[in-house]
Every structure is written in C-alpha cells, then in structure tokens.
C-alpha positions as CSV (number, residue, x, y, z in Angstrom):
1,M,-57.7,-15.7,102.1
2,K,-58.7,-18.4,99.2
3,K,-61.2,-16.0,97.9
4,L,-58.6,-13.0,97.5
5,Y,-56.3,-15.9,95.8
6,L,-58.9,-15.9,93.1
7,I,-59.6,-12.9,92.4
8,L,-55.8,-12.1,91.6
9,L,-55.5,-15.6,89.8
10,F,-58.8,-14.0,87.7
11,S,-57.0,-10.8,87.4
12,M,-53.6,-12.3,86.0
13,F,-55.9,-14.4,83.6
14,F,-57.9,-11.2,82.2
15,A,-54.9,-9.3,81.8
16,F,-53.2,-12.1,80.2
17,T,-56.3,-12.8,77.5
18,L,-56.3,-8.8,76.8
19,A,-52.7,-8.6,76.2
20,A,-53.0,-11.8,73.8
21,Q,-55.8,-10.5,71.8
22,P,-54.9,-9.7,68.3
23,L,-54.7,-6.1,67.8
24,S,-57.5,-3.9,65.4
25,Y,-56.0,-2.5,62.1
26,D,-56.2,0.6,63.3
27,S,-54.0,-0.2,66.3
28,F,-51.7,-2.6,64.5
29,T,-50.8,0.5,62.0
30,K,-50.8,3.1,64.2
31,K,-48.2,1.0,66.5
32,Y,-46.1,0.7,63.6
33,K,-46.0,4.4,62.4
34,E,-44.8,4.7,66.3
35,A,-42.0,2.2,65.7
36,A,-40.9,4.1,62.9
37,Q,-40.8,7.0,64.4
38,L,-38.3,5.5,66.8
39,Y,-36.5,4.0,64.3
40,Y,-35.6,7.3,62.8
41,Q,-34.8,8.8,66.2
42,K,-32.2,5.8,66.7
43,R,-34.3,4.7,69.5
44,Y,-33.8,1.0,68.4
45,E,-34.7,-0.9,71.4
46,S,-37.8,0.9,71.9
47,A,-38.8,0.2,68.3
48,L,-37.3,-3.2,68.9
49,Q,-40.2,-3.7,71.7
50,I,-43.2,-2.7,69.4
51,L,-42.1,-4.7,66.5
52,D,-41.9,-7.6,68.5
53,I,-45.4,-7.4,69.4
54,L,-46.4,-6.3,65.9
55,A,-44.5,-9.4,64.4
56,A,-46.6,-11.6,66.5
57,D,-49.7,-10.4,65.8
58,D,-52.0,-11.9,62.8
59,Y,-51.4,-8.6,60.5
60,A,-47.9,-9.1,60.1
61,Q,-48.8,-12.2,58.0
62,T,-50.3,-9.4,55.4
63,Y,-48.0,-6.8,56.4
64,P,-44.5,-8.0,55.4
65,S,-42.9,-4.4,56.4
66,V,-42.9,-5.3,59.7
67,F,-40.1,-7.9,59.3
68,L,-38.2,-5.2,57.0
69,S,-38.5,-2.7,59.7
70,R,-37.5,-5.2,62.5
71,S,-34.9,-6.4,60.6
72,L,-33.1,-3.0,60.1
73,V,-33.5,-2.5,63.6
74,L,-31.6,-5.2,64.5
75,Y,-29.1,-4.6,61.8
76,Y,-28.6,-1.3,63.4
77,M,-28.0,-3.1,66.9
78,G,-25.7,-5.0,65.6
79,R,-27.5,-8.1,66.0
80,Y,-27.1,-9.6,62.2
81,D,-28.3,-13.0,62.7
82,E,-31.2,-11.9,63.9
83,A,-31.9,-9.2,60.7
84,K,-31.4,-12.0,58.8
85,I,-33.7,-14.0,59.9
86,D,-36.4,-11.2,59.5
87,I,-35.3,-10.3,56.0
88,E,-35.2,-13.6,54.7
89,K,-39.3,-13.6,56.1
90,A,-39.7,-10.1,54.3
91,I,-38.5,-12.0,51.2
92,A,-40.5,-15.1,51.3
93,F,-43.6,-12.7,51.1
94,Q,-42.8,-10.3,48.5
95,P,-39.3,-12.1,46.5
96,Y,-39.2,-9.6,44.0
97,T,-38.9,-6.5,45.9
98,L,-35.8,-5.1,45.2
99,K,-35.5,-3.1,48.6
100,L,-35.3,-6.0,50.4
101,R,-32.6,-7.7,48.3
102,L,-30.4,-4.8,48.7
103,C,-31.2,-5.0,52.9
104,R,-30.1,-8.5,52.7
105,S,-26.9,-7.6,50.9
106,M,-26.1,-5.2,53.5
107,I,-26.9,-7.6,56.4
108,N,-24.5,-10.1,54.6
109,M,-22.0,-8.1,53.9
110,A,-21.8,-7.4,58.0
111,L,-21.8,-10.9,58.5
112,K,-19.2,-11.1,55.9
113,E,-20.9,-13.2,53.6
114,Y,-19.3,-11.3,50.4
115,E,-20.6,-13.4,47.7
116,E,-24.5,-13.6,49.1
117,A,-24.0,-9.9,49.4
118,L,-22.9,-9.4,45.8
119,A,-25.6,-12.0,44.6
120,D,-28.4,-10.2,45.9
121,I,-27.1,-6.5,44.6
122,N,-26.0,-7.9,41.3
123,Y,-29.9,-9.1,40.9
124,C,-31.0,-5.5,42.0
125,L,-28.9,-3.8,39.1
126,E,-30.0,-6.5,36.4
127,K,-33.4,-5.6,37.3
128,N,-33.1,-2.0,37.9
129,P,-29.5,-0.8,36.3
130,T,-29.9,2.9,37.2
131,W,-30.4,2.5,41.1
132,A,-27.7,4.6,42.4
133,D,-28.3,2.8,46.2
134,A,-27.3,-0.3,44.4
135,Y,-24.4,0.7,43.1
136,H,-23.3,2.6,46.2
137,Q,-24.0,-0.8,48.4
138,K,-21.7,-2.7,45.8
139,G,-19.2,-0.2,46.1
140,L,-19.0,-0.7,49.4
141,I,-18.6,-4.7,49.5
142,Y,-15.6,-4.1,47.0
143,L,-14.2,-1.2,49.3
144,T,-14.7,-3.8,52.6
145,L,-12.8,-6.7,50.1
146,S,-9.8,-4.2,49.6
147,N,-10.9,-4.2,45.2
148,Y,-10.6,-0.3,45.6
149,S,-10.9,-0.1,41.9
150,E,-13.9,-2.0,41.6
151,A,-15.5,0.3,44.4
152,L,-14.5,3.4,42.8
153,D,-16.6,2.4,39.4
154,N,-19.3,1.6,41.3
155,F,-19.1,4.7,43.4
156,D,-18.5,6.7,40.1
157,N,-22.0,4.8,39.0
158,A,-24.1,5.6,42.0
159,L,-23.2,9.7,41.3
160,A,-23.9,9.2,37.7
161,T,-27.2,7.8,38.1
162,A,-28.4,9.6,41.3
163,N,-30.1,12.6,39.1
164,G,-28.9,15.1,41.4
165,S,-30.3,13.4,44.5
166,Y,-26.8,13.1,45.9
167,K,-26.4,11.9,49.3
168,P,-23.1,12.6,51.3
169,E,-22.0,8.7,51.6
170,Y,-22.0,8.5,47.7
171,F,-19.0,11.3,47.9
172,S,-17.3,10.2,51.4
173,D,-17.1,6.7,50.5
174,R,-15.3,7.7,47.0
175,G,-13.7,9.4,48.6
176,F,-12.0,6.2,50.6
177,A,-11.7,4.3,47.4
178,Y,-9.5,7.4,46.3
179,Y,-7.8,7.1,49.6
180,Y,-6.6,3.9,49.6
181,L,-5.4,4.0,45.4
182,H,-3.1,7.2,46.8
183,Y,-5.6,9.9,44.9
184,F,-5.3,12.1,48.0
185,E,-6.2,15.4,46.0
186,K,-9.8,13.5,44.8
187,A,-9.9,12.0,48.0
188,K,-9.9,15.3,49.5
189,D,-12.5,17.0,47.4
190,D,-14.9,14.0,47.7
191,F,-14.4,14.6,51.9
192,L,-15.3,18.2,51.5
193,H,-18.0,17.8,49.5
194,S,-19.6,15.5,51.7
195,L,-19.4,17.8,54.4
196,T,-21.1,20.4,52.4
197,L,-24.3,17.8,52.5
198,T,-23.8,16.7,56.5
199,E,-21.7,16.7,58.9
200,N,-19.6,13.8,59.9
201,D,-16.7,13.0,62.4
202,N,-15.1,10.4,60.3
203,V,-15.0,12.4,57.5
204,Y,-13.1,15.3,59.5
205,L,-10.8,12.7,60.7
206,C,-9.9,11.4,56.9
207,L,-9.8,14.9,56.2
208,I,-7.0,15.5,58.9
209,D,-4.9,12.3,57.7
210,V,-5.0,13.6,53.7
211,C,-4.2,17.0,54.3
212,Y,-1.2,15.3,56.2
213,K,-0.3,13.1,53.4
214,L,-0.8,16.2,51.2
215,Q,1.7,18.1,53.7
216,Q,-1.1,20.7,54.4
217,Y,-0.3,20.8,57.8
218,D,-2.0,23.8,59.1
219,E,-5.3,22.4,57.1
220,G,-5.1,19.6,58.7
221,I,-4.7,20.9,62.1
222,K,-7.8,23.2,61.3
223,Y,-9.8,20.2,61.1
224,A,-9.0,18.6,63.9
225,N,-9.2,22.0,66.1
226,I,-12.9,21.6,64.6
227,L,-13.7,18.2,66.1
228,I,-11.7,19.1,69.5
229,K,-13.7,22.6,70.1
230,Q,-17.1,20.8,69.6
231,G,-16.2,17.7,71.7
232,R,-16.6,15.4,69.1
233,R,-13.8,12.7,68.4
234,V,-11.5,14.3,70.8
235,E,-9.3,12.0,72.1
236,S,-9.0,10.6,67.8
237,A,-8.7,14.3,66.6
238,I,-5.9,14.8,69.2
239,I,-3.9,11.6,68.3
240,D,-4.3,12.3,64.4
241,R,-2.9,16.2,65.4
242,A,-0.1,14.8,67.5
243,Y,1.4,13.0,64.2
244,I,1.2,16.7,62.2
245,Y,3.4,18.6,65.0
246,L,5.3,15.3,65.4
247,V,6.4,15.8,61.6
248,Q,6.7,20.0,62.4
249,K,8.9,19.0,65.4
250,R,6.4,21.0,67.4
251,Y,7.1,18.6,70.3
252,D,6.1,20.8,73.1
253,E,2.6,21.1,72.1
254,V,2.5,16.9,71.1
255,K,3.2,16.8,74.7
256,A,0.8,18.6,76.1
257,D,-2.1,17.0,74.1
258,L,-0.7,13.8,74.5
259,D,-0.7,14.8,78.7
260,L,-4.8,15.9,78.2
261,I,-5.9,12.6,77.1
262,E,-3.9,10.1,78.8
263,K,-6.7,9.0,81.3
264,S,-9.1,8.5,78.8
265,C,-6.7,7.1,76.5
266,E,-5.0,4.2,78.7
267,N,-6.4,1.0,76.5
268,L,-6.1,2.4,73.0
269,S,-3.0,1.2,71.0
270,S,-3.3,4.1,68.9
271,Y,-2.5,6.6,71.7
272,H,0.4,4.3,73.2
273,K,1.7,4.4,69.6
274,V,2.3,8.1,69.0
275,K,3.4,8.5,72.3
276,A,6.4,6.0,71.4
277,V,6.8,8.1,68.4
278,Y,7.2,11.1,70.5
279,A,9.6,9.7,73.1
280,I,11.8,8.1,70.0
281,L,11.8,11.5,68.6
282,T,12.7,13.5,71.8
283,G,15.4,10.7,72.9
284,D,13.7,9.2,75.8
285,K,14.2,5.3,74.5
286,A,13.1,3.7,78.5
287,S,9.6,5.8,77.6
288,A,9.2,4.5,73.8
289,I,10.1,1.2,74.8
290,E,7.3,1.4,77.9
291,A,4.9,2.9,75.8
292,V,5.3,0.0,72.4
293,D,5.3,-2.5,74.9
294,K,1.2,-1.3,76.1
295,A,0.7,-0.7,72.5
296,Y,1.8,-4.3,71.5
297,I,-0.4,-5.8,74.3
298,L,-3.6,-3.8,73.3
299,N,-3.0,-4.4,69.5
300,S,-0.2,-7.3,68.5
301,Q,-1.3,-7.1,65.0
302,D,-0.4,-3.5,64.4
303,K,2.5,-3.4,61.4
304,D,3.5,0.0,62.7
305,I,3.9,-1.1,66.5
306,L,6.1,-4.2,65.1
307,I,8.0,-1.7,63.4
308,L,8.8,0.2,66.8
309,R,9.1,-3.1,68.7
310,E,12.0,-4.0,66.0
311,A,13.8,-0.6,65.9
312,L,13.6,-0.3,70.1
313,S,15.2,-3.9,70.1
314,T,18.4,-2.4,68.6
315,D,21.3,-0.4,70.6
316,E,21.1,1.9,67.8
317,I,17.7,3.3,66.8
318,D,16.9,3.8,63.0
319,I,15.6,7.6,63.4
320,R,15.0,7.0,59.3
321,K,12.4,4.2,60.3
322,I,10.4,6.3,62.5
323,V,10.1,8.9,60.3
324,N,8.7,6.9,57.5
325,L,6.7,5.6,60.1
326,L,5.6,9.0,60.6
327,I,5.1,9.4,56.7
328,D,3.1,6.1,56.2
329,F,0.2,7.5,59.3
330,S,-3.0,7.0,58.3
331,Y,-6.3,6.9,59.5
332,T,-7.8,3.5,59.7
333,F,-11.3,3.7,58.0
C-alpha cells in the first residue's frame, strides 16, 4: 500500500513538473496562433485558457502581444477591469505602439472612464492624423456622451481617411449620430449602406424605427419581416412592427403579434409598454393599467412608461398624449 502511494505521489509530482516546464519557442508560438484562431471564432473562453498559460510563460516577457490578445478576449467577455490590467502590461512593454493605446481607449470607454479614453485616442490622432479607426473610436466616445455633433464630425473623418477601406460600422455608427440629430433620411442612407457590407440585426431594427419616423410604414414592416422570417431578434422586431401597426390602426395584427411573443417577453418592459398603448387605443383601460404596472416594475426610469402611468391615473385618458407617444417611439441603440 505504501509502495502504491509513493508511485502515485511520484506520478503527480512528475506531471506537475512537466506542466510547469517552460514552453519551447515553437510550442509557444503554435499555442498563440491557436488562441488567435479561437479569438476570431469568438470562442473566448477557450482562447482565454490558452492565453492564461502563455501569459505565465517566460516568453510572454518578450512577446507582449499575449497581453494584448488576452486583454481583447477579456474585453469581449465583458471583464473590463481585467482587460485593463493586461493592456497596461502590454503598453509597459511597448509604450509608443498606437494600437495598444486604441485598445486601452476602448476599454476605458467600457469602464466609463471617458477622459482617459479621449486622452489615448487624441494621442493616437496626434501621432497619426489619418487613422480612420482612431477617428471612429473618438466618434463612439462622443456618441456615448450624447455629443452627437462631435460624434458626427469624427465619423465623417473616419470615412474621409479610410481610403476606400470602409468598415460597415463607419456607416452604421454615423447613422446613429444622424438619427439622434434627427437627420432621418441621412441615417437611413447610412444604415442601408452598412448592410451592403455586412448583415447586422441592430441596423435592421434601426431601419424599422427610421422608416417609422419617415412614415415609410410598409418599408419598416419589410425590414421587421426580414428579421422575423430568419429567426433573428424576433421579439424586438415584432415589438417594433407593432408600433407601425398601431399608428396604422391595424389592431387585429397588433394583438396577433403580442399574443405570439407573450411568453418569451414576460420580463421585457418594452413588451408591456406597447401592450399598454394597444390596450389604451382599443379602449381596455383595465388591461392597460395592468400592462403599465408590469412595465414600471421592470423599468421605472422609462419616460414613456411614466407618461402612460400619468395618463391612466385620470378618469379621462388624453388620447393625444398616447398618439404623441407613438410618434416619439424610437429604438434605443
């Protein structure tokens, strides 16, 4: 028994020693390429497992891309604090590499550290004033800060300096800036152009809303139907389509849509909100109150829900308020 125990102990020690041995350079680079492939496949957990091993290896000290890669993986996993630690390590190795500064700007923006995010991106543009990705990142920061004019200027600069190497987000994100500035035709043009470069469910949802604003109702329904038919963002597309049906007074179709997604949207305030509007417009105050109460529990900060609650608290409902609410309907980007 004692002999068996010693054999097992030796085996465990041997295995640990083997695992702890430094990788050869060929093994290190091979594993790094494997992690990169997993990253591009969006298999972040698997990529992280490999990068954790590589970051602990001696070669990582002369291969700072490991820390950049792990930082990006952590960023896309939503682990922003950890991502920042790694990007700081990478920058310590290569303090003048602009790509690292751009990545840190992205991470700081996710952490809502906007001044730091802008400082990095301004440094990038000072060193390279024709870098389209840097202008795009700066535009995103201003878009997040609701400074839509500054966002638009930077998105314009991104497109002007791209030299034909356009990314779909250059157009879709400029479309958001146009949207918030109420340039709906220009927003629509940008959203449509971005879709010629790549499919994007959020852009389709934005197009539904833009068509609604432009009173191009049939076209808005067309974009909703594209998502619904392909089984992508179905609940959101149906809710957005319901608003168009409401303004067209196609109440039977609204009811059919709401019934279709009732179970899957029980915890969505947006579902209960549109259900409340439908109930008000069809004269069912009791159902409207029930729907608004559910919506309020799920999202007490939604201004539309507060307007609906106020309208339902009186004996006489001001239908004009509800119609105005429909006109002001907008997709939240």
